[in-house]
N, C-alpha and C positions, 0 to 999 in steps of 0.2 A: 569448437573447443574453447573453453575458457582459459584464463590466465593461470599459470601454475601457482600453487600456493607460495607465499613469501615466508620468510623466516629462516630458521635453521634447526637442524637436528643435531644433538650431541649426546655423548655417553659420559656418565660420571660413575666413579667407583668409590666405595667407602669401606674401610676396615671395620671389624666389629667394634661397636661403641662410638665410631666416628660420625660426626655430623657435617653435612654439606649445605650451603646456602646461607641461611640467616640474613635474608634481604627481601626487598620487594621491588616491583617495577611499577611505575605510574602509567606507562603507556602500552604495556605488553603483558599478555597472558602466556602461560606455559602448560603443557601436558606432561605428565610423568607416568612411567610404567617400569616396574622393577622386573628385570629378566633373569636375575640370579640373586638368591638370598632372600632375606626378609627384613623389613624395617617399618618405619612410620614416617609419614609426611606430616610435619607440624605446621599448622596454619594459624595466623594471628591477624586480626584486624587492627592496624596501628592506630586507628581513630578511637575505638572504644575498648581495646584490649581483649576482646573475646577471642578465645583459643579453642582449637580442635586438633585432634590427631587422628590420622587415618592409617589403618594397617595396609601395608603393601607387601606382597610376597610373590615370588615367581611361581609358587605352587598354586596361587589363586590369582590368575591373570585379571588385571583391571587397569584402567587408565583414569587418572584423576586430573581434572582441569583446575588450575589456579588462576583466577582472573586478575587483571591489573589492580594494584592497590592492596593486595593481600600478601602479607609477609609469609615466607615459607622456608622450611629447612627439612632436609631428609636425613634421617638417622638410621644407621645399621643396628638393628636389634638382634641380629643372628650371630652365629658362630663362624660364618664364612664370609668371604668378600661379597658385598652387595654391589650389583651393577644395575644402573638405572638408565633407561633411554628416555630422553626428553625432547620435546619439540616446542620451540619458542615461536610465537606469532610474528616476530620481527628479527632481523639480524641483531647481533649483540651490539648494544649501545652503552658504553660505560657511563654516560650521563643519565641513564635510566636505571641505575642500580643503587638502591638506598639501603645501607646496612640496617638491620633490625634483629635483635636477639630474640628469636622465636622461643628458644628453650629457657632463656633467662637463668635463674638460679637453680633450676631443676637438675637433678642428676639425669644425664642423657641416657646412659645404658641401664637396662633393667627396669624401666618404668612400666607399671602394669595398667594404668588407667588410659587405655587406648581405645578409641571408638572404632567400630567396625564399618561404619558407613561414611560416605563422603557427603556430609550435609553442611559444609561450611564453604563459603558463605551461603546462607539460605537462598533458595529459589534461583539458583544459577541455571538450572535445567540442563546442566552438563556434567557428565561423569564418564 
């Protein structure tokens, strides 16, 4: 038997229109899955500013991986409480959390231009 996976699992919740995250990690990736409600995971490359949004909903189960170095934020786009289960590749390290406004000046709630596929960053081979 191998070693158990390291890291931590946590649950976060967001009210309608609320955004969580808006940061990146240099040394750690995270997996996200919405288990109640619907929302979008905003992703941004802090180096070149490229942005993507991925729809997440409990009614359409999926897990999305965000690699180290990619800024991310989860926003509740539904009418009910959004609950997301996440798994981080390492235990929480406050020295590896770098604030970054993924949504910037955009209106968070009610935005329509959301991509349906997890294609950012390209060629991660993980979703």
